[in-house]
PyMOL Python script that loads the backbone (N, CA, C, O; Angstrom):
from pymol import cmd

cmd.read_pdbstr("""\
ATOM      1  N   MET A   1       0.861  -1.188   0.000  1.00  0.00           N
ATOM      2  CA  MET A   1       0.031  -0.024   0.001  1.00  0.00           C
ATOM      3  C   MET A   1       0.908   1.263   0.001  1.00  0.00           C
ATOM      4  O   MET A   1       1.918   1.345   0.699  1.00  0.00           O
ATOM      5  N   GLN A   2       0.497   2.210  -0.770  1.00  0.00           N
ATOM      6  CA  GLN A   2       1.244   3.471  -0.875  1.00  0.00           C
ATOM      7  C   GLN A   2       1.160   4.288   0.409  1.00  0.00           C
ATOM      8  O   GLN A   2       0.092   4.352   1.018  1.00  0.00           O
ATOM      9  N   ASN A   3       2.238   4.906   0.831  1.00  0.00           N
ATOM     10  CA  ASN A   3       2.236   5.747   1.998  1.00  0.00           C
ATOM     11  C   ASN A   3       1.617   7.108   1.597  1.00  0.00           C
ATOM     12  O   ASN A   3       2.271   7.939   0.966  1.00  0.00           O
ATOM     13  N   LEU A   4       0.357   7.304   1.975  1.00  0.00           N
ATOM     14  CA  LEU A   4      -0.402   8.475   1.582  1.00  0.00           C
ATOM     15  C   LEU A   4       0.224   9.771   2.137  1.00  0.00           C
ATOM     16  O   LEU A   4       0.030  10.842   1.562  1.00  0.00           O
ATOM     17  N   TYR A   5       0.965   9.678   3.238  1.00  0.00           N
ATOM     18  CA  TYR A   5       1.567  10.870   3.858  1.00  0.00           C
ATOM     19  C   TYR A   5       2.796  11.355   3.117  1.00  0.00           C
ATOM     20  O   TYR A   5       3.312  12.426   3.437  1.00  0.00           O
ATOM     21  N   THR A   6       3.283  10.607   2.137  1.00  0.00           N
ATOM     22  CA  THR A   6       4.421  11.072   1.315  1.00  0.00           C
ATOM     23  C   THR A   6       3.927  11.910   0.132  1.00  0.00           C
ATOM     24  O   THR A   6       4.730  12.554  -0.543  1.00  0.00           O
ATOM     25  N   LEU A   7       2.642  11.907  -0.118  1.00  0.00           N
ATOM     26  CA  LEU A   7       2.083  12.706  -1.271  1.00  0.00           C
ATOM     27  C   LEU A   7       2.056  14.201  -0.924  1.00  0.00           C
ATOM     28  O   LEU A   7       2.021  14.577   0.248  1.00  0.00           O
ATOM     29  N   PRO A   8       2.073  15.043  -1.963  1.00  0.00           N
ATOM     30  CA  PRO A   8       2.024  16.480  -1.726  1.00  0.00           C
ATOM     31  C   PRO A   8       0.783  16.952  -0.989  1.00  0.00           C
ATOM     32  O   PRO A   8      -0.222  16.245  -0.915  1.00  0.00           O
ATOM     33  N   ALA A   9       0.870  18.146  -0.452  1.00  0.00           N
ATOM     34  CA  ALA A   9      -0.277  18.737   0.223  1.00  0.00           C
ATOM     35  C   ALA A   9      -1.424  18.963  -0.756  1.00  0.00           C
ATOM     36  O   ALA A   9      -1.212  19.165  -1.952  1.00  0.00           O
ATOM     37  N   VAL A  10      -2.609  18.927  -0.235  1.00  0.00           N
ATOM     38  CA  VAL A  10      -3.839  19.181  -1.013  1.00  0.00           C
ATOM     39  C   VAL A  10      -4.136  20.688  -1.021  1.00  0.00           C
ATOM     40  O   VAL A  10      -4.070  21.332   0.026  1.00  0.00           O
ATOM     41  N   ASP A  11      -4.454  21.242  -2.166  1.00  0.00           N
ATOM     42  CA  ASP A  11      -4.840  22.650  -2.277  1.00  0.00           C
ATOM     43  C   ASP A  11      -6.074  22.888  -1.427  1.00  0.00           C
ATOM     44  O   ASP A  11      -6.998  22.075  -1.457  1.00  0.00           O
ATOM     45  N   ASP A  12      -6.120  23.990  -0.660  1.00  0.00           N
ATOM     46  CA  ASP A  12      -7.281  24.319   0.200  1.00  0.00           C
ATOM     47  C   ASP A  12      -8.569  24.340  -0.613  1.00  0.00           C
ATOM     48  O   ASP A  12      -9.607  23.924  -0.098  1.00  0.00           O
ATOM     49  N   GLY A  13      -8.550  24.792  -1.824  1.00  0.00           N
ATOM     50  CA  GLY A  13      -9.766  24.906  -2.656  1.00  0.00           C
ATOM     51  C   GLY A  13     -10.338  23.545  -3.029  1.00  0.00           C
ATOM     52  O   GLY A  13     -11.491  23.463  -3.452  1.00  0.00           O
ATOM     53  N   ALA A  14      -9.570  22.488  -2.885  1.00  0.00           N
ATOM     54  CA  ALA A  14     -10.041  21.141  -3.260  1.00  0.00           C
ATOM     55  C   ALA A  14     -10.933  20.475  -2.204  1.00  0.00           C
ATOM     56  O   ALA A  14     -11.604  19.479  -2.470  1.00  0.00           O
ATOM     57  N   PHE A  15     -10.917  21.074  -0.965  1.00  0.00           N
ATOM     58  CA  PHE A  15     -11.677  20.478   0.113  1.00  0.00           C
ATOM     59  C   PHE A  15     -13.144  20.802   0.059  1.00  0.00           C
ATOM     60  O   PHE A  15     -13.529  21.919  -0.288  1.00  0.00           O
ATOM     61  N   GLU A  16     -13.951  19.856   0.393  1.00  0.00           N
ATOM     62  CA  GLU A  16     -15.428  20.009   0.484  1.00  0.00           C
ATOM     63  C   GLU A  16     -15.817  19.930   1.974  1.00  0.00           C
ATOM     64  O   GLU A  16     -15.308  19.085   2.711  1.00  0.00           O
ATOM     65  N   ASN A  17     -16.714  20.810   2.399  1.00  0.00           N
ATOM     66  CA  ASN A  17     -17.189  20.802   3.818  1.00  0.00           C
ATOM     67  C   ASN A  17     -18.398  19.926   3.979  1.00  0.00           C
ATOM     68  O   ASN A  17     -19.322  19.959   3.166  1.00  0.00           O
ATOM     69  N   PHE A  18     -18.388  19.149   5.023  1.00  0.00           N
ATOM     70  CA  PHE A  18     -19.560  18.448   5.519  1.00  0.00           C
ATOM     71  C   PHE A  18     -19.780  18.948   6.940  1.00  0.00           C
ATOM     72  O   PHE A  18     -19.026  18.632   7.861  1.00  0.00           O
ATOM     73  N   CYS A  19     -20.861  19.754   7.088  1.00  0.00           N
ATOM     74  CA  CYS A  19     -21.020  20.467   8.354  1.00  0.00           C
ATOM     75  C   CYS A  19     -22.187  19.885   9.163  1.00  0.00           C
ATOM     76  O   CYS A  19     -23.119  19.283   8.630  1.00  0.00           O
ATOM     77  N   GLY A  20     -22.080  20.104  10.494  1.00  0.00           N
ATOM     78  CA  GLY A  20     -23.057  19.573  11.371  1.00  0.00           C
ATOM     79  C   GLY A  20     -23.754  20.597  12.254  1.00  0.00           C
ATOM     80  O   GLY A  20     -24.069  20.315  13.410  1.00  0.00           O
ATOM     81  N   GLY A  21     -23.992  21.766  11.721  1.00  0.00           N
ATOM     82  CA  GLY A  21     -24.756  22.743  12.454  1.00  0.00           C
ATOM     83  C   GLY A  21     -24.068  24.058  12.756  1.00  0.00           C
ATOM     84  O   GLY A  21     -24.739  25.057  13.018  1.00  0.00           O
ATOM     85  N   ASN A  22     -22.749  24.082  12.726  1.00  0.00           N
ATOM     86  CA  ASN A  22     -21.999  25.303  12.949  1.00  0.00           C
ATOM     87  C   ASN A  22     -22.453  26.030  14.230  1.00  0.00           C
ATOM     88  O   ASN A  22     -22.790  27.214  14.204  1.00  0.00           O
ATOM     89  N   LEU A  23     -22.451  25.316  15.305  1.00  0.00           N
ATOM     90  CA  LEU A  23     -22.917  25.917  16.586  1.00  0.00           C
ATOM     91  C   LEU A  23     -21.952  26.915  17.150  1.00  0.00           C
ATOM     92  O   LEU A  23     -22.352  27.766  17.944  1.00  0.00           O
ATOM     93  N   ASN A  24     -20.701  26.848  16.776  1.00  0.00           N
ATOM     94  CA  ASN A  24     -19.675  27.748  17.317  1.00  0.00           C
ATOM     95  C   ASN A  24     -19.172  28.745  16.338  1.00  0.00           C
ATOM     96  O   ASN A  24     -18.041  29.208  16.482  1.00  0.00           O
ATOM     97  N   GLY A  25     -19.947  29.113  15.339  1.00  0.00           N
ATOM     98  CA  GLY A  25     -19.504  30.061  14.348  1.00  0.00           C
ATOM     99  C   GLY A  25     -19.466  29.418  12.988  1.00  0.00           C
ATOM    100  O   GLY A  25     -19.695  28.216  12.851  1.00  0.00           O
ATOM    101  N   GLU A  26     -19.187  30.191  12.009  1.00  0.00           N
ATOM    102  CA  GLU A  26     -19.218  29.687  10.622  1.00  0.00           C
ATOM    103  C   GLU A  26     -18.131  28.603  10.419  1.00  0.00           C
ATOM    104  O   GLU A  26     -16.951  28.807  10.707  1.00  0.00           O
ATOM    105  N   HIS A  27     -18.581  27.477   9.924  1.00  0.00           N
ATOM    106  CA  HIS A  27     -17.748  26.344   9.596  1.00  0.00           C
ATOM    107  C   HIS A  27     -16.931  25.814  10.727  1.00  0.00           C
ATOM    108  O   HIS A  27     -15.834  25.300  10.507  1.00  0.00           O
ATOM    109  N   GLU A  28     -17.438  25.924  11.963  1.00  0.00           N
ATOM    110  CA  GLU A  28     -16.691  25.381  13.134  1.00  0.00           C
ATOM    111  C   GLU A  28     -17.142  23.971  13.477  1.00  0.00           C
ATOM    112  O   GLU A  28     -16.560  23.356  14.370  1.00  0.00           O
ATOM    113  N   SER A  29     -18.136  23.441  12.818  1.00  0.00           N
ATOM    114  CA  SER A  29     -18.605  22.067  13.116  1.00  0.00           C
ATOM    115  C   SER A  29     -18.516  21.218  11.841  1.00  0.00           C
ATOM    116  O   SER A  29     -19.407  20.412  11.574  1.00  0.00           O
ATOM    117  N   CYS A  30     -17.465  21.390  11.068  1.00  0.00           N
ATOM    118  CA  CYS A  30     -17.314  20.690   9.776  1.00  0.00           C
ATOM    119  C   CYS A  30     -16.160  19.765   9.771  1.00  0.00           C
ATOM    120  O   CYS A  30     -15.182  19.934  10.499  1.00  0.00           O
ATOM    121  N   ILE A  31     -16.292  18.756   8.915  1.00  0.00           N
ATOM    122  CA  ILE A  31     -15.146  17.939   8.533  1.00  0.00           C
ATOM    123  C   ILE A  31     -14.971  18.200   7.051  1.00  0.00           C
ATOM    124  O   ILE A  31     -15.923  18.143   6.273  1.00  0.00           O
ATOM    125  N   ASP A  32     -13.728  18.488   6.676  1.00  0.00           N
ATOM    126  CA  ASP A  32     -13.416  18.756   5.271  1.00  0.00           C
ATOM    127  C   ASP A  32     -12.840  17.516   4.656  1.00  0.00           C
ATOM    128  O   ASP A  32     -12.133  16.777   5.342  1.00  0.00           O
ATOM    129  N   VAL A  33     -13.102  17.247   3.406  1.00  0.00           N
ATOM    130  CA  VAL A  33     -12.558  16.067   2.712  1.00  0.00           C
ATOM    131  C   VAL A  33     -12.165  16.478   1.278  1.00  0.00           C
ATOM    132  O   VAL A  33     -12.852  17.266   0.629  1.00  0.00           O
ATOM    133  N   ALA A  34     -11.041  15.919   0.811  1.00  0.00           N
ATOM    134  CA  ALA A  34     -10.582  16.183  -0.541  1.00  0.00           C
ATOM    135  C   ALA A  34      -9.873  14.926  -1.095  1.00  0.00           C
ATOM    136  O   ALA A  34      -9.216  14.200  -0.348  1.00  0.00           O
ATOM    137  N   ALA A  35     -10.009  14.689  -2.360  1.00  0.00           N
ATOM    138  CA  ALA A  35      -9.261  13.605  -2.979  1.00  0.00           C
ATOM    139  C   ALA A  35      -7.764  13.943  -2.982  1.00  0.00           C
ATOM    140  O   ALA A  35      -7.371  15.090  -3.191  1.00  0.00           O
ATOM    141  N   LEU A  36      -6.949  12.921  -2.746  1.00  0.00           N
ATOM    142  CA  LEU A  36      -5.492  13.149  -2.774  1.00  0.00           C
ATOM    143  C   LEU A  36      -4.972  13.023  -4.204  1.00  0.00           C
ATOM    144  O   LEU A  36      -5.130  11.965  -4.813  1.00  0.00           O
ATOM    145  N   PRO A  37      -4.359  14.067  -4.758  1.00  0.00           N
ATOM    146  CA  PRO A  37      -3.813  13.930  -6.087  1.00  0.00           C
ATOM    147  C   PRO A  37      -2.658  12.947  -6.058  1.00  0.00           C
ATOM    148  O   PRO A  37      -1.847  12.938  -5.132  1.00  0.00           O
ATOM    149  N   GLY A  38      -2.601  12.117  -7.098  1.00  0.00           N
ATOM    150  CA  GLY A  38      -1.500  11.143  -7.195  1.00  0.00           C
ATOM    151  C   GLY A  38      -1.799   9.811  -6.515  1.00  0.00           C
ATOM    152  O   GLY A  38      -0.951   8.920  -6.485  1.00  0.00           O
ATOM    153  N   ALA A  39      -3.000   9.680  -5.973  1.00  0.00           N
ATOM    154  CA  ALA A  39      -3.358   8.411  -5.315  1.00  0.00           C
ATOM    155  C   ALA A  39      -4.794   8.075  -5.688  1.00  0.00           C
ATOM    156  O   ALA A  39      -5.702   8.865  -5.428  1.00  0.00           O
ATOM    157  N   GLU A  40      -5.007   6.935  -6.280  1.00  0.00           N
ATOM    158  CA  GLU A  40      -6.344   6.595  -6.678  1.00  0.00           C
ATOM    159  C   GLU A  40      -7.199   6.244  -5.498  1.00  0.00           C
ATOM    160  O   GLU A  40      -6.784   5.464  -4.641  1.00  0.00           O
ATOM    161  N   GLU A  41      -8.410   6.813  -5.431  1.00  0.00           N
ATOM    162  CA  GLU A  41      -9.374   6.507  -4.379  1.00  0.00           C
ATOM    163  C   GLU A  41      -8.786   6.700  -2.958  1.00  0.00           C
ATOM    164  O   GLU A  41      -8.926   5.840  -2.089  1.00  0.00           O
ATOM    165  N   SER A  42      -8.136   7.840  -2.762  1.00  0.00           N
ATOM    166  CA  SER A  42      -7.547   8.161  -1.458  1.00  0.00           C
ATOM    167  C   SER A  42      -7.932   9.596  -1.114  1.00  0.00           C
ATOM    168  O   SER A  42      -8.125  10.435  -1.994  1.00  0.00           O
ATOM    169  N   PHE A  43      -8.042   9.861   0.207  1.00  0.00           N
ATOM    170  CA  PHE A  43      -8.585  11.173   0.587  1.00  0.00           C
ATOM    171  C   PHE A  43      -7.825  11.748   1.808  1.00  0.00           C
ATOM    172  O   PHE A  43      -7.221  11.021   2.597  1.00  0.00           O
ATOM    173  N   ALA A  44      -7.889  13.065   1.915  1.00  0.00           N
ATOM    174  CA  ALA A  44      -7.419  13.778   3.085  1.00  0.00           C
ATOM    175  C   ALA A  44      -8.664  14.263   3.810  1.00  0.00           C
ATOM    176  O   ALA A  44      -9.576  14.791   3.174  1.00  0.00           O
ATOM    177  N   LEU A  45      -8.721  14.095   5.122  1.00  0.00           N
ATOM    178  CA  LEU A  45      -9.780  14.624   5.976  1.00  0.00           C
ATOM    179  C   LEU A  45      -9.174  15.549   6.949  1.00  0.00           C
ATOM    180  O   LEU A  45      -8.064  15.313   7.426  1.00  0.00           O
ATOM    181  N   ARG A  46      -9.887  16.636   7.274  1.00  0.00           N
ATOM    182  CA  ARG A  46      -9.349  17.571   8.252  1.00  0.00           C
ATOM    183  C   ARG A  46     -10.526  18.201   9.059  1.00  0.00           C
ATOM    184  O   ARG A  46     -11.677  18.195   8.624  1.00  0.00           O
ATOM    185  N   ASP A  47     -10.189  18.722  10.211  1.00  0.00           N
ATOM    186  CA  ASP A  47     -11.091  19.480  11.068  1.00  0.00           C
ATOM    187  C   ASP A  47     -11.170  20.926  10.623  1.00  0.00           C
ATOM    188  O   ASP A  47     -10.136  21.517  10.314  1.00  0.00           O
ATOM    189  N   SER A  48     -12.348  21.520  10.578  1.00  0.00           N
ATOM    190  CA  SER A  48     -12.483  22.872  10.125  1.00  0.00           C
ATOM    191  C   SER A  48     -12.190  23.919  11.216  1.00  0.00           C
ATOM    192  O   SER A  48     -12.058  25.104  10.911  1.00  0.00           O
ATOM    193  N   LYS A  49     -12.088  23.489  12.481  1.00  0.00           N
ATOM    194  CA  LYS A  49     -11.818  24.419  13.557  1.00  0.00           C
ATOM    195  C   LYS A  49     -10.378  24.990  13.431  1.00  0.00           C
ATOM    196  O   LYS A  49      -9.476  24.298  12.958  1.00  0.00           O
ATOM    197  N   PRO A  50     -10.179  26.244  13.855  1.00  0.00           N
ATOM    198  CA  PRO A  50      -8.877  26.808  13.775  1.00  0.00           C
ATOM    199  C   PRO A  50      -7.809  25.995  14.512  1.00  0.00           C
ATOM    200  O   PRO A  50      -6.652  25.960  14.095  1.00  0.00           O
ATOM    201  N   GLU A  51      -8.201  25.348  15.598  1.00  0.00           N
ATOM    202  CA  GLU A  51      -7.262  24.559  16.369  1.00  0.00           C
ATOM    203  C   GLU A  51      -6.757  23.301  15.614  1.00  0.00           C
ATOM    204  O   GLU A  51      -5.722  22.721  15.939  1.00  0.00           O
ATOM    205  N   GLY A  52      -7.534  22.926  14.611  1.00  0.00           N
ATOM    206  CA  GLY A  52      -7.135  21.751  13.789  1.00  0.00           C
ATOM    207  C   GLY A  52      -6.358  22.103  12.541  1.00  0.00           C
ATOM    208  O   GLY A  52      -6.020  21.211  11.762  1.00  0.00           O
ATOM    209  N   ALA A  53      -6.070  23.350  12.329  1.00  0.00           N
ATOM    210  CA  ALA A  53      -5.401  23.812  11.130  1.00  0.00           C
ATOM    211  C   ALA A  53      -4.089  23.090  10.901  1.00  0.00           C
ATOM    212  O   ALA A  53      -3.301  22.936  11.835  1.00  0.00           O
ATOM    213  N   GLY A  54      -3.842  22.651   9.703  1.00  0.00           N
ATOM    214  CA  GLY A  54      -2.587  21.982   9.343  1.00  0.00           C
ATOM    215  C   GLY A  54      -2.515  20.546   9.668  1.00  0.00           C
ATOM    216  O   GLY A  54      -1.474  19.930   9.435  1.00  0.00           O
ATOM    217  N   ARG A  55      -3.583  19.943  10.210  1.00  0.00           N
ATOM    218  CA  ARG A  55      -3.585  18.526  10.587  1.00  0.00           C
ATOM    219  C   ARG A  55      -4.522  17.784   9.632  1.00  0.00           C
ATOM    220  O   ARG A  55      -5.644  18.214   9.367  1.00  0.00           O
ATOM    221  N   GLU A  56      -4.034  16.685   9.141  1.00  0.00           N
ATOM    222  CA  GLU A  56      -4.895  15.889   8.231  1.00  0.00           C
ATOM    223  C   GLU A  56      -4.811  14.397   8.621  1.00  0.00           C
ATOM    224  O   GLU A  56      -3.828  13.920   9.189  1.00  0.00           O
ATOM    225  N   LEU A  57      -5.854  13.730   8.294  1.00  0.00           N
ATOM    226  CA  LEU A  57      -5.904  12.289   8.321  1.00  0.00           C
ATOM    227  C   LEU A  57      -6.029  11.837   6.883  1.00  0.00           C
ATOM    228  O   LEU A  57      -6.921  12.303   6.174  1.00  0.00           O
ATOM    229  N   ARG A  58      -5.184  10.963   6.439  1.00  0.00           N
ATOM    230  CA  ARG A  58      -5.207  10.481   5.072  1.00  0.00           C
ATOM    231  C   ARG A  58      -5.596   9.012   5.057  1.00  0.00           C
ATOM    232  O   ARG A  58      -5.052   8.212   5.819  1.00  0.00           O
ATOM    233  N   ALA A  59      -6.541   8.655   4.188  1.00  0.00           N
ATOM    234  CA  ALA A  59      -7.064   7.295   4.161  1.00  0.00           C
ATOM    235  C   ALA A  59      -7.538   6.924   2.770  1.00  0.00           C
ATOM    236  O   ALA A  59      -7.872   7.773   1.944  1.00  0.00           O
ATOM    237  N   THR A  60      -7.552   5.644   2.552  1.00  0.00           N
ATOM    238  CA  THR A  60      -8.079   5.099   1.296  1.00  0.00           C
ATOM    239  C   THR A  60      -9.667   5.176   1.314  1.00  0.00           C
ATOM    240  O   THR A  60     -10.286   5.339   2.366  1.00  0.00           O
ATOM    241  N   ALA A  61     -10.248   5.054   0.144  1.00  0.00           N
ATOM    242  CA  ALA A  61     -11.685   5.037   0.085  1.00  0.00           C
ATOM    243  C   ALA A  61     -12.287   3.891   0.900  1.00  0.00           C
ATOM    244  O   ALA A  61     -13.320   4.042   1.552  1.00  0.00           O
ATOM    245  N   THR A  62     -11.606   2.731   0.842  1.00  0.00           N
ATOM    246  CA  THR A  62     -12.103   1.615   1.626  1.00  0.00           C
ATOM    247  C   THR A  62     -12.073   1.921   3.173  1.00  0.00           C
ATOM    248  O   THR A  62     -12.998   1.586   3.912  1.00  0.00           O
ATOM    249  N   GLU A  63     -11.012   2.542   3.585  1.00  0.00           N
ATOM    250  CA  GLU A  63     -10.914   2.891   5.028  1.00  0.00           C
ATOM    251  C   GLU A  63     -11.978   3.874   5.397  1.00  0.00           C
ATOM    252  O   GLU A  63     -12.594   3.730   6.453  1.00  0.00           O
ATOM    253  N   VAL A  64     -12.233   4.897   4.557  1.00  0.00           N
ATOM    254  CA  VAL A  64     -13.258   5.910   4.853  1.00  0.00           C
ATOM    255  C   VAL A  64     -14.620   5.228   4.848  1.00  0.00           C
ATOM    256  O   VAL A  64     -15.426   5.435   5.755  1.00  0.00           O
ATOM    257  N   ASP A  65     -14.877   4.415   3.827  1.00  0.00           N
ATOM    258  CA  ASP A  65     -16.166   3.730   3.737  1.00  0.00           C
ATOM    259  C   ASP A  65     -16.433   2.848   4.947  1.00  0.00           C
ATOM    260  O   ASP A  65     -17.537   2.855   5.491  1.00  0.00           O
ATOM    261  N   ASP A  66     -15.420   2.084   5.372  1.00  0.00           N
ATOM    262  CA  ASP A  66     -15.545   1.214   6.553  1.00  0.00           C
ATOM    263  C   ASP A  66     -15.879   2.071   7.788  1.00  0.00           C
ATOM    264  O   ASP A  66     -16.732   1.695   8.592  1.00  0.00           O
ATOM    265  N   PHE A  67     -15.216   3.199   7.928  1.00  0.00           N
ATOM    266  CA  PHE A  67     -15.462   4.078   9.060  1.00  0.00           C
ATOM    267  C   PHE A  67     -16.938   4.627   9.022  1.00  0.00           C
ATOM    268  O   PHE A  67     -17.666   4.572  10.013  1.00  0.00           O
ATOM    269  N   VAL A  68     -17.311   5.129   7.883  1.00  0.00           N
ATOM    270  CA  VAL A  68     -18.624   5.764   7.729  1.00  0.00           C
ATOM    271  C   VAL A  68     -19.749   4.709   7.992  1.00  0.00           C
ATOM    272  O   VAL A  68     -20.715   4.984   8.704  1.00  0.00           O
ATOM    273  N   ILE A  69     -19.599   3.561   7.424  1.00  0.00           N
ATOM    274  CA  ILE A  69     -20.664   2.506   7.679  1.00  0.00           C
ATOM    275  C   ILE A  69     -20.690   2.072   9.098  1.00  0.00           C
ATOM    276  O   ILE A  69     -21.758   1.916   9.690  1.00  0.00           O
ATOM    277  N   GLY A  70     -19.497   1.867   9.674  1.00  0.00           N
ATOM    278  CA  GLY A  70     -19.408   1.464  11.115  1.00  0.00           C
ATOM    279  C   GLY A  70     -19.990   2.548  12.011  1.00  0.00           C
ATOM    280  O   GLY A  70     -20.740   2.235  12.936  1.00  0.00           O
ATOM    281  N   TRP A  71     -19.667   3.809  11.764  1.00  0.00           N
ATOM    282  CA  TRP A  71     -20.137   4.899  12.580  1.00  0.00           C
ATOM    283  C   TRP A  71     -21.639   5.029  12.490  1.00  0.00           C
ATOM    284  O   TRP A  71     -22.312   5.210  13.505  1.00  0.00           O
ATOM    285  N   ALA A  72     -22.201   4.933  11.219  1.00  0.00           N
ATOM    286  CA  ALA A  72     -23.626   4.996  11.057  1.00  0.00           C
ATOM    287  C   ALA A  72     -24.333   3.898  11.814  1.00  0.00           C
ATOM    288  O   ALA A  72     -25.348   4.154  12.461  1.00  0.00           O
ATOM    289  N   LYS A  73     -23.830   2.693  11.753  1.00  0.00           N
ATOM    290  CA  LYS A  73     -24.450   1.538  12.429  1.00  0.00           C
ATOM    291  C   LYS A  73     -24.412   1.808  13.940  1.00  0.00           C
ATOM    292  O   LYS A  73     -25.429   1.676  14.620  1.00  0.00           O
ATOM    293  N   LYS A  74     -23.274   2.173  14.444  1.00  0.00           N
ATOM    294  CA  LYS A  74     -23.114   2.416  15.893  1.00  0.00           C
ATOM    295  C   LYS A  74     -24.081   3.517  16.377  1.00  0.00           C
ATOM    296  O   LYS A  74     -24.604   3.427  17.488  1.00  0.00           O
ATOM    297  N   ARG A  75     -24.315   4.526  15.575  1.00  0.00           N
ATOM    298  CA  ARG A  75     -25.132   5.634  15.958  1.00  0.00           C
ATOM    299  C   ARG A  75     -26.610   5.405  15.588  1.00  0.00           C
ATOM    300  O   ARG A  75     -27.450   6.243  15.915  1.00  0.00           O
ATOM    301  N   GLY A  76     -26.942   4.306  14.926  1.00  0.00           N
ATOM    302  CA  GLY A  76     -28.320   3.993  14.540  1.00  0.00           C
ATOM    303  C   GLY A  76     -28.767   4.936  13.376  1.00  0.00           C
ATOM    304  O   GLY A  76     -29.948   5.268  13.272  1.00  0.00           O
ATOM    305  N   LEU A  77     -27.862   5.339  12.555  1.00  0.00           N
ATOM    306  CA  LEU A  77     -28.204   6.215  11.439  1.00  0.00           C
ATOM    307  C   LEU A  77     -28.476   5.430  10.157  1.00  0.00           C
ATOM    308  O   LEU A  77     -27.830   4.415   9.899  1.00  0.00           O
ATOM    309  N   ALA A  78     -29.398   5.885   9.381  1.00  0.00           N
ATOM    310  CA  ALA A  78     -29.651   5.231   8.104  1.00  0.00           C
ATOM    311  C   ALA A  78     -28.876   5.964   6.971  1.00  0.00           C
ATOM    312  O   ALA A  78     -28.759   7.189   6.941  1.00  0.00           O
ATOM    313  N   LEU A  79     -28.381   5.157   6.084  1.00  0.00           N
ATOM    314  CA  LEU A  79     -27.657   5.770   4.930  1.00  0.00           C
ATOM    315  C   LEU A  79     -28.556   5.798   3.729  1.00  0.00           C
ATOM    316  O   LEU A  79     -28.150   6.266   2.665  1.00  0.00           O
TER     317      LEU A  79
END
""", "prot")
cmd.dss("prot")
cmd.show_as("cartoon", "prot")
cmd.util.cbc("prot")
cmd.orient("prot")
């Protein structure tokens, strides 16, 4: 498996916000996600809060899908 952390940084404009209410100001309750250039079906995820600036989690589509499905089941959410 390719080391996703060796790939170049993702342009800020490539990130898409998934927000959960913005209770603490504009875009403070969001998770941002962007495709990683140079890696097929791989993504960078980051926190939109100022305290999370510059930190990313990089994962394959399979890893993200497994997380999303597991989280939805655990929380009783329907997809």
